[in-house]
C-alpha positions as CSV (number, residue, x, y, z in Angstrom):
1,M,57.3,-45.5,118.4
2,T,60.7,-43.9,118.0
3,L,61.2,-42.3,114.6
4,P,64.5,-42.9,112.8
5,T,67.1,-40.2,112.8
6,P,67.3,-38.2,109.5
7,W,70.3,-39.6,107.8
8,R,71.7,-36.2,106.8
9,T,71.7,-35.1,110.4
10,A,73.4,-38.3,111.5
11,C,76.1,-38.0,108.8
12,E,76.8,-34.4,109.5
13,Q,77.1,-35.0,113.2
14,A,79.4,-38.0,112.8
15,L,81.7,-36.0,110.5
16,R,81.6,-33.1,112.9
17,R,82.6,-35.2,115.9
18,F,85.4,-36.9,114.1
19,S,86.8,-33.8,112.2
20,D,86.5,-31.4,115.2
21,A,88.5,-33.8,117.4
22,D,91.1,-34.4,114.7
23,A,91.5,-30.7,113.9
24,I,92.1,-29.9,117.6
25,R,94.7,-32.7,117.7
26,F,96.2,-31.3,114.5
27,W,96.4,-27.6,115.7
28,G,97.1,-28.4,119.3
29,I,94.7,-25.7,120.4
30,G,91.0,-24.7,120.1
31,H,88.7,-22.0,121.4
32,E,85.4,-21.7,123.2
33,V,82.4,-21.0,121.0
34,D,78.9,-21.0,122.6
35,G,80.1,-23.3,125.4
36,S,81.8,-25.8,123.2
37,Y,85.5,-26.3,122.4
38,Q,86.1,-25.9,118.7
39,P,89.2,-26.0,116.4
40,I,90.9,-23.0,114.9
41,F,89.9,-24.2,111.5
42,N,88.2,-27.5,110.6
43,Y,89.5,-28.2,107.1
44,R,88.0,-31.6,106.8
45,F,84.5,-30.4,107.5
46,E,84.8,-27.4,105.2
47,H,86.1,-29.5,102.4
48,T,83.4,-32.1,102.9
49,Y,80.6,-29.6,103.0
50,A,81.9,-28.1,99.7
51,A,81.7,-31.6,98.2
52,V,78.2,-32.1,99.6
53,L,77.0,-28.9,98.0
54,L,78.4,-30.0,94.7
55,T,76.5,-33.4,94.9
56,R,73.2,-31.6,95.2
57,W,74.0,-30.0,91.8
58,L,75.8,-32.7,90.0
59,A,73.9,-35.9,90.9
60,P,70.6,-34.7,89.4
61,A,72.4,-33.3,86.4
62,V,73.9,-36.7,85.5
63,G,71.1,-39.0,86.6
64,A,72.8,-40.3,89.7
65,D,71.0,-41.3,92.8
66,P,71.2,-38.1,94.9
67,E,70.8,-39.9,98.2
68,V,73.7,-42.3,97.5
69,V,76.0,-39.6,96.2
70,E,75.3,-37.1,99.0
71,C,75.6,-39.7,101.7
72,A,78.9,-40.9,100.3
73,A,80.1,-37.3,100.2
74,W,79.3,-36.7,103.9
75,L,81.2,-39.8,104.9
76,H,84.0,-40.2,102.4
77,D,86.6,-38.7,104.6
78,V,85.2,-39.6,108.0
79,A,88.3,-41.7,108.8
80,K,91.0,-39.4,107.2
81,R,93.3,-37.6,109.6
82,L,95.1,-34.3,109.0
83,K,98.8,-34.6,108.4
84,A,98.7,-38.4,108.9
85,P,100.2,-39.9,105.7
86,H,99.3,-43.4,106.6
87,T,95.6,-42.7,106.3
88,R,95.9,-41.6,102.7
89,D,96.0,-45.2,101.6
90,T,93.6,-46.6,104.1
91,H,91.0,-44.0,104.9
92,A,88.6,-44.9,102.1
93,Q,88.3,-48.5,103.3
94,E,88.1,-47.4,106.9
95,A,85.3,-44.9,106.1
96,S,83.5,-47.5,104.1
97,A,83.6,-49.9,107.0
98,L,82.0,-47.3,109.3
99,V,79.0,-46.6,107.0
100,P,76.6,-49.4,108.3
101,E,77.2,-48.3,111.9
102,L,76.8,-44.6,111.2
103,L,73.6,-45.1,109.2
104,A,72.1,-47.6,111.7
105,G,68.9,-46.2,113.2
106,T,68.5,-43.6,110.5
107,D,66.0,-43.3,107.7
108,F,68.6,-44.0,105.0
109,P,67.4,-46.8,102.7
110,P,69.5,-49.9,103.7
111,E,69.5,-51.3,100.1
112,K,71.5,-48.3,99.0
113,I,74.3,-48.7,101.5
114,P,76.4,-51.0,99.2
115,A,76.4,-48.2,96.6
116,V,77.5,-45.6,99.2
117,R,80.3,-47.9,100.3
118,H,81.4,-48.5,96.7
119,A,81.6,-44.8,96.0
120,I,83.6,-44.1,99.1
121,E,86.1,-46.9,98.4
122,H,86.8,-45.5,94.9
123,H,87.1,-41.8,95.6
124,V,90.8,-41.7,96.3
125,G,93.5,-40.3,93.9
126,L,94.0,-37.1,92.0
127,S,93.7,-38.6,88.5
128,L,91.9,-41.5,86.8
129,A,93.3,-44.0,84.3
130,A,89.7,-44.9,83.3
131,P,86.2,-43.6,84.0
132,L,84.6,-44.9,87.2
133,E,81.4,-46.8,87.3
134,P,78.6,-46.7,88.3
135,V,77.6,-43.1,87.8
136,E,77.2,-42.6,91.6
137,T,80.8,-43.5,92.1
138,A,82.0,-41.3,89.3
139,C,79.9,-38.5,90.7
140,L,81.4,-38.7,94.1
141,W,84.9,-38.6,92.6
142,D,84.1,-35.6,90.6
143,C,82.5,-33.7,93.5
144,D,85.3,-34.5,95.8
145,K,87.9,-33.2,93.4
146,L,85.9,-30.2,92.2
147,S,85.8,-29.0,95.8
148,K,89.6,-28.9,95.8
149,I,89.8,-26.3,93.0
150,G,88.2,-22.9,92.7
151,A,87.5,-19.9,95.0
152,A,86.5,-21.9,98.0
153,S,89.6,-24.1,97.8
154,L,91.7,-20.9,98.1
155,I,90.0,-20.1,101.4
156,H,90.5,-23.7,102.7
157,F,94.1,-23.9,101.7
158,G,94.8,-20.4,103.0
159,C,93.3,-21.2,106.4
160,I,95.3,-24.3,106.8
161,S,98.6,-22.9,105.5
162,G,99.8,-22.3,109.1
163,A,100.5,-26.0,109.3
164,F,103.1,-25.8,106.6
165,Q,106.2,-23.8,107.6
166,P,107.4,-21.3,106.7
167,I,104.3,-19.2,106.1
168,T,105.3,-16.5,103.6
169,T,103.7,-15.1,100.5
170,A,106.5,-16.5,98.4
171,E,105.9,-20.0,99.9
172,I,102.2,-19.8,99.4
173,L,102.8,-18.8,95.8
174,R,105.2,-21.7,95.3
175,R,102.8,-24.2,96.8
176,G,99.9,-22.8,94.7
177,E,101.8,-23.0,91.5
178,A,102.8,-26.6,92.3
179,W,99.1,-27.4,93.0
180,L,98.2,-26.0,89.6
181,E,99.9,-28.9,88.0
182,L,97.9,-31.3,90.0
183,A,94.7,-29.3,89.4
184,R,95.3,-29.7,85.6
185,N,95.5,-33.5,86.0
186,I,92.3,-33.5,88.1
187,T,90.5,-31.5,85.5
188,A,91.6,-33.8,82.7
189,S,90.2,-36.8,84.7
190,F,86.7,-35.6,85.4
191,T,84.2,-38.2,84.2
192,T,80.9,-36.4,83.9
193,G,80.3,-33.7,81.4
194,P,79.0,-31.0,83.8
195,A,82.1,-31.6,86.1
196,Q,84.4,-31.3,83.1
197,E,82.9,-28.0,82.2
198,E,82.9,-26.7,85.8
199,G,86.4,-28.0,86.3
200,R,87.7,-26.0,83.3
201,R,86.1,-22.8,84.7
202,R,87.6,-23.4,88.1
203,L,91.0,-24.2,86.8
204,A,91.0,-21.0,84.7
205,F,90.2,-19.0,87.8
206,L,93.1,-20.6,89.8
207,E,95.5,-20.0,86.9
208,A,94.5,-16.3,86.8
209,H,94.7,-16.0,90.5
210,Y,98.3,-17.3,90.8
211,A,99.4,-15.5,87.6
212,Q,98.2,-12.2,89.3
213,L,100.0,-13.2,92.6
214,R,103.1,-13.9,90.6
215,R,102.9,-10.5,89.0
216,E,102.4,-8.7,92.3
217,W,105.2,-10.7,94.1
218,S,107.9,-10.3,91.4
219,D,110.9,-7.9,92.0
220,P,110.3,-5.4,90.5
221,P,106.5,-6.0,90.3
222,E,105.5,-7.1,86.8
223,R,102.9,-4.9,85.1
224,T,100.7,-6.0,82.2
225,P,101.5,-3.6,79.2
226,V,98.7,-1.2,78.4
């Protein structure tokens, strides 16, 4: 008897296949690593993994089904392509449609698939007009957006900055300060209490980071009075 594939393995492999290929298309170049051709930087995978890690903390904290939320996190961007604006509006529905196929033959409980798809279909946007329901859907939205603010997000945005010309410290600062406005909207929209608290911590970190960069990159450099 053939045992079903562990669903986490299936989800991670599906995301890796899609995101590696898309990142190589995006960058136009890759490199050999242990006999395989890999992208310079796979933003989609790194962002998704950050969201997955957050689900393992947030779902139990708010009473959400951890399997539903983590599975949805692995697959929420499995149809979103880098620098392809048309996928921003369609990728959630496209990813949702792929879920039954990607989970076929795995040990994921089939009765939970509708909840996974619902969460994926409602994860889009950088602000919310009203709290999402059920809690699994709200939890995915919070984890997805938390992964876009904080220390790890600076690494992700920095590594992908080569796609946005020109690449200068001044331009990175300008883009970062513009992102802060969006980050404030995100933080104000978190639905769950733990995400709200963590969001405020991460936002404060980003604000301090860009304030320090602004001081260092001013002419003459600004100095905080002693």
